[in-house]
C-alpha positions as CSV (number, residue, x, y, z in Angstrom):
1,M,10.8,-17.7,4.7
2,S,9.6,-17.9,0.8
3,Y,11.5,-14.3,0.4
4,C,14.6,-14.6,2.0
5,I,15.4,-17.9,-0.7
6,S,13.8,-16.2,-3.3
7,R,17.0,-13.2,-2.5
8,K,19.3,-15.5,-1.9
9,H,19.0,-17.6,-5.1
10,R,18.2,-14.9,-7.2
11,L,14.6,-16.0,-8.4
12,F,13.1,-12.9,-9.4
13,E,9.8,-13.9,-10.4
14,D,9.6,-15.4,-7.2
15,L,10.6,-12.2,-5.8
16,Y,8.3,-10.0,-7.9
17,R,5.5,-12.4,-6.2
18,C,6.3,-12.0,-2.5
19,Q,7.2,-7.9,-3.3
20,Y,3.8,-7.3,-4.9
21,N,1.8,-9.6,-2.3
22,L,3.8,-8.4,0.5
23,A,3.1,-5.0,-0.5
24,G,-0.9,-5.4,-1.1
25,I,-1.0,-6.5,2.3
26,Y,1.0,-3.7,3.7
27,Q,-1.6,-1.5,1.5
28,R,-4.5,-2.9,3.3
29,T,-3.2,-3.0,6.7
30,G,-2.6,1.3,6.7
31,N,1.2,0.6,6.3
32,L,1.6,2.7,3.3
33,S,5.7,3.2,3.9
34,Q,6.3,-0.1,3.9
35,A,3.8,-1.3,1.1
36,L,5.5,1.7,-1.0
37,R,9.1,0.1,0.0
38,H,7.8,-3.8,-1.4
39,V,6.9,-1.9,-4.1
40,E,9.6,-0.6,-5.3
41,V,11.5,-3.2,-5.1
42,A,8.6,-5.4,-7.1
43,I,9.5,-2.8,-9.8
44,K,13.0,-3.9,-9.8
45,C,12.4,-7.5,-10.1
46,A,10.0,-7.0,-13.4
47,V,13.3,-4.9,-14.8
48,K,14.9,-7.4,-14.1
49,M,13.2,-10.4,-15.4
50,K,12.2,-8.4,-18.5
51,D,8.6,-8.6,-17.7
52,K,6.3,-5.5,-18.9
53,L,3.2,-6.9,-18.3
54,A,4.8,-7.6,-13.8
55,E,6.4,-3.7,-14.2
56,R,2.9,-2.6,-15.0
57,E,0.6,-3.9,-12.1
58,S,4.0,-3.2,-10.2
59,L,3.0,0.7,-11.5
60,I,-0.4,0.5,-11.2
61,L,0.4,-0.4,-7.6
62,K,2.4,2.0,-6.8
63,G,0.1,4.5,-7.9
64,K,-2.8,3.7,-5.8
65,V,-0.7,3.5,-2.7
66,G,0.6,6.7,-3.5
67,S,-2.0,8.3,-3.7
68,E,-3.2,7.3,-0.7
69,F,-0.1,7.9,1.3
70,H,-0.5,11.7,0.1
71,V,-4.0,11.4,1.2
72,T,-3.2,10.4,4.4
73,A,-0.3,12.5,5.0
74,N,-2.1,15.9,4.4
């Protein structure tokens, strides 16, 4: 629900938090492809907000998810 509202009204900070948290949830449940999709959107939101800290946090999460994804793919 909050995801839809944030996206509709271009509330990038809220959308960023939703996407970042969804990526973490999907990572913990083992759905790594979904986690990567959500973390990519979080990165885009952080860039639009010009929030370097949020961008860094998202890139770190992307690296963690990506490394898990490659381990399970092999």
